[in-house]
C-alpha positions as CSV (number, residue, x, y, z in Angstrom):
1,M,-27.2,-30.9,-34.1
2,L,-28.2,-34.4,-34.4
3,T,-28.3,-36.6,-31.4
4,P,-27.3,-40.3,-31.3
5,L,-31.0,-41.1,-30.8
6,D,-31.9,-39.2,-34.0
7,I,-29.4,-41.3,-36.0
8,E,-30.6,-44.5,-34.4
9,N,-34.2,-43.8,-35.1
10,K,-33.6,-42.6,-38.7
11,K,-35.6,-44.8,-41.2
12,F,-35.0,-44.9,-44.9
13,S,-37.6,-45.7,-47.5
14,K,-36.9,-48.9,-49.3
15,Q,-36.4,-48.9,-53.0
16,M,-37.1,-51.9,-55.0
17,M,-34.3,-51.8,-57.4
18,N,-30.7,-51.1,-56.9
19,G,-31.2,-50.1,-53.3
20,Y,-28.8,-50.5,-50.5
21,S,-28.8,-53.6,-48.3
22,V,-30.9,-52.9,-45.3
23,E,-28.7,-55.0,-43.1
24,E,-25.5,-53.2,-44.2
25,V,-27.2,-49.8,-43.7
26,D,-28.5,-50.8,-40.3
27,D,-25.0,-52.1,-39.2
28,F,-23.4,-48.9,-40.5
29,L,-25.9,-46.7,-38.7
30,D,-25.4,-48.7,-35.5
31,E,-21.7,-48.2,-35.8
32,L,-22.1,-44.6,-36.7
33,T,-24.5,-44.2,-33.7
34,E,-22.0,-45.7,-31.4
35,D,-19.2,-43.4,-32.5
36,Y,-21.4,-40.4,-32.7
37,E,-22.7,-41.1,-29.2
38,K,-19.1,-41.3,-27.9
39,L,-18.2,-38.0,-29.6
40,Y,-21.4,-36.4,-28.4
41,K,-20.6,-37.4,-24.8
42,E,-17.0,-36.1,-25.2
43,V,-18.3,-32.8,-26.6
44,A,-20.8,-32.5,-23.7
45,E,-18.1,-33.3,-21.1
46,S,-15.7,-30.9,-22.8
47,K,-18.3,-28.2,-22.7
48,N,-19.0,-28.8,-19.0
49,K,-15.3,-28.9,-18.3
50,M,-14.8,-25.7,-20.3
51,E,-17.6,-24.0,-18.4
52,E,-16.1,-25.1,-15.1
53,L,-12.7,-23.9,-16.1
54,Q,-14.2,-20.6,-17.3
55,E,-15.8,-20.2,-13.9
56,N,-12.5,-21.0,-12.2
57,V,-10.8,-18.4,-14.4
58,E,-13.4,-15.8,-13.5
59,K,-13.0,-16.8,-9.8
60,Y,-9.3,-16.4,-10.0
61,K,-9.5,-13.2,-11.9
62,G,-11.7,-11.9,-9.0
63,I,-9.2,-13.1,-6.5
64,E,-6.4,-11.5,-8.5
65,S,-8.3,-8.2,-8.6
66,T,-9.0,-8.4,-4.9
67,L,-5.3,-9.1,-4.2
68,Q,-4.2,-6.3,-6.4
69,N,-6.6,-3.9,-4.6
70,T,-5.4,-5.2,-1.2
71,L,-1.8,-4.7,-2.2
72,V,-2.5,-1.1,-3.4
73,M,-4.4,-0.4,-0.2
74,A,-1.6,-1.9,1.9
75,Q,1.0,0.2,0.0
76,L,-1.1,3.3,0.6
77,A,-1.5,2.4,4.3
78,A,2.2,1.8,4.6
79,D,2.9,5.1,3.0
80,D,0.5,6.9,5.3
81,I,2.1,5.1,8.3
82,K,5.6,6.0,7.1
83,K,4.6,9.7,6.6
84,A,2.9,9.8,10.1
85,A,6.0,8.2,11.6
86,Q,8.3,10.7,9.9
87,K,6.1,13.6,11.1
88,E,6.2,12.1,14.6
89,A,10.0,11.7,14.4
90,D,10.4,15.3,13.2
91,K,8.2,16.5,16.1
92,I,10.1,14.5,18.6
93,L,13.4,15.8,17.2
94,L,12.2,19.4,17.4
95,D,10.9,18.9,20.9
96,A,14.2,17.3,21.9
97,Q,16.2,20.2,20.4
98,G,13.9,22.7,22.1
99,D,14.4,20.9,25.4
100,A,18.1,20.7,24.9
101,R,18.3,24.4,24.2
102,Q,16.2,25.1,27.3
103,T,18.4,22.8,29.4
104,A,21.5,24.5,28.0
105,R,20.2,27.9,28.9
106,A,19.3,26.7,32.4
107,L,22.8,25.3,32.8
108,D,24.4,28.5,31.5
109,Q,22.4,30.5,34.0
110,D,23.3,28.0,36.8
111,I,27.0,28.3,35.8
112,I,26.8,32.1,35.9
113,L,25.1,31.9,39.4
114,K,27.8,29.4,40.6
115,K,30.6,31.6,39.3
116,K,29.1,34.6,41.0
117,T,28.7,32.6,44.3
118,L,32.4,31.5,43.9
119,E,33.5,35.1,43.3
120,D,31.5,36.2,46.4
121,L,33.1,33.4,48.5
122,E,36.5,34.3,47.2
123,K,35.9,37.9,48.2
124,Q,34.7,36.8,51.6
125,L,37.8,34.6,52.0
126,D,40.0,37.6,51.1
127,V,38.1,39.7,53.6
128,Y,38.4,37.0,56.2
129,R,42.2,36.6,55.5
130,A,42.7,40.3,55.8
131,K,40.8,40.4,59.1
132,M,42.8,37.4,60.4
133,E,46.0,39.0,59.3
134,S,45.1,42.2,60.9
135,L,44.1,40.4,64.1
136,L,47.3,38.4,64.1
137,I,49.4,41.5,63.6
138,S,47.6,43.3,66.4
139,Q,48.0,40.3,68.7
140,L,51.7,40.1,67.8
141,E,52.1,43.8,68.7
142,L,50.3,43.2,72.0
143,L,52.7,40.3,72.7
144,K,55.7,42.4,71.8
145,E,54.5,45.2,74.1
146,S,53.7,42.8,76.9
147,N,57.2,41.3,76.6
148,K,58.7,44.7,76.8
149,D,56.9,45.4,80.0
């Protein structure tokens, strides 16, 4: 690719007859050099900007990839935590059910013991009543006999 300096330094051989006007050619080359220099700078700037944008695209693609990996890892971690929490909840539930059954059995046994104690006390009360009744009857008979005498 020609540079603006190449255009500016280009020299043409002069022809004697029917040649171009040197002054017109030089003016045209100066004008062409100026325009070409502007375009050359714009192309260079565009290339630099394009490279910079391409670097940014690559950087953002890297960030996107990292974010996607992070999201996948976070999802996997969340799933693992959820599974662990579910297992822990199931274990707690089983333990609580086992404790409840054990407590229910203990309460049933306690109820049976209390009923037996109640039955024993009721029997003792019946025996005590019978003794008291017998004692009262014998006392009444003694009083009756002592009143007769």
